[in-house]
C-alpha positions, 0 to 999 in steps of 0.5 A, a space after each residue: 500500500 502506498 503511504 503518504 511518505 512513499 508517495 512523497 518519496 516517489 514524487 521526489 524521485 520523479 522530480 530529479 530527472 526533470 531537474 537534471 534535464 532542465 540543467 542539461 537543457 542549456 542553451 534552450 534559446 539563442 545566446 546573445 554576444 554583445 560587442 561594444 563597438 560599431 560594426 565593421 572593425 576587425 574584431 567585429 568580423 572575428 566575433 561574427 565568424 566565431 558566432 556562426 561557427 559556435 552555433 552547431 556546437 551550442 545547438 542554438 543560434 548565437 546572435 551578435 549585437 553591436 552596442 557602441 558607446 564610451 569607448 566600449 564601456 556602454 556595451 560592456 556595462 550592459 552585459 555586466 548588469 545582465 543575468 548571469 545565466 550564459 545567455 548574454 556574453 561579451 566579446 571584447 579586448 582584455 581592456 574591459 578588465 584592465 583599463 575601463 574599470 580605471 578610466 571609467 569608474 562611473 560605468 560601474 565596471 570592475 576588474 572582476 565584473 566578468 569571467 574570461 571564457 576563451 581567448 580567440 584573438 591577439 593583435 599587435 600594434 603598429 606605427 604607420 606613416 605616409 610612404 613619403 614620410 621623412 621618418 624612416 625609423 623610430 630613431 627618426 621619430 624620436 629625434 623629431 619629437 625631441 627637437 619639437 616637443 609636443 608638436 609631432 602628432 599621432 592619432 589612435 582610435 581613442 584615449 586609453 585604447 591599446 594603440 594609444 597606450 602603446 604610443 604612451 609606452 613608446 614615448 616614455 621609453 623614448 623620453 619624448 612628448 608627442 601630441 595625441 589626436 583621438 579618433 573612433 577607428 583605425 581607418 580614420 587615423 590612416 586617412 588623416 596620416 595620408 592627408 598629412 594632418 597627422 605625422 604618425 598613426 598608432 593602429 592595430 596591425 591587422 588594420 594595415 592588411 592589404 593596404 599599400 598606401 601606408 608604410 609601417 614604421 614599427 610593429 610592437 611585438 617580440 618578432 616580425 609578423 609573417 604578414 608584414 616581413 619587411 616591417 621591423 619591430 620596435 625591439 629591433 630598433 632599440 625600444 622594449 615595447 610590445 603591448 598587445 590587444 588580446 581578448 575573446 569571450 567573457 560572461 558576467 561573474 556568477 555565471 554557473 561553472 557548467 554553463 561556462 564549460 559548455 560555452 568554452 567547449 563550443 568556443 574551442 571547437 569554433 576557433 579551430 574551424 576553417 571558417 574561423 581560421 580564415 577570418 583570423 588569417 584575414 585579420 593578421 592573427 598569430 597562429 596561437 590566437 586561442 587560449 582556454 579559460 584558465 590560460 586566458 585568465 592568467 594572461 588577463 591578470 598579468 595585463 591588469 597588473 601591467 596596465 595599472 602601472 601604465 595608467 597612473 601617468 595618463 590623464 583622461 581628457 
């Protein structure tokens, strides 16, 4: 005979498979990936390739949403405030943890607002000039800046962007003062350089891919890039400066471990697909662009420490 106790036990037993099934159902609806920049830039193309390649492994569509504003802070903060359920992710450089919490404290972003899931890009920075520029090396640029303090101009895609911080780091190493002019995109910077309104452009190296109308003065990396074998590194020219803009997928802190693992597995599989590899090659990515969650987190913590030192001497205007 069934007693109340046995009926309760049976009901509890029946509930367990449903609970387990509910947990295993993730994702049961589309996953949204926010990129906090306008469409058309280098990492926008990468996230779209990644999202498409992740869909078969997630079993749901991955929808990319551009939410621009405040140098990445608007879109990033919106993800930080979203439910930590794995359905809203962020695709952004590491500066979301190492730079934005320092320079845009009013955004509410903190160093631990997000959990890194997987790194899928790592960009070198570069300095470009007009083909007929009198600057043939970083030593030429250094000499001109010493002769005309704060009169040599350079452009970047924004204050405290990684190209800006790269130039700040170089200027410190060179012992010079140069005048920064911020824009919103590398393309605008190169247009101004070619028009002669800027002396130098500090850009993401991949933005120069396929262009023969600018000359690369230096690449900020430990070794020459295979896509630009004629371009010397800053290190070769005597300046130990090699910042990089690396990043990938992040989730709001508090996202459950099992969902992080599920997204990481889909990301790892997608990063090795031919479609994403092609996108990475077109964006001048290195062969080792991918890092798993643990390695990505270690690199991120190192970047946070390094940027904390660099940002102390920068005035945000």
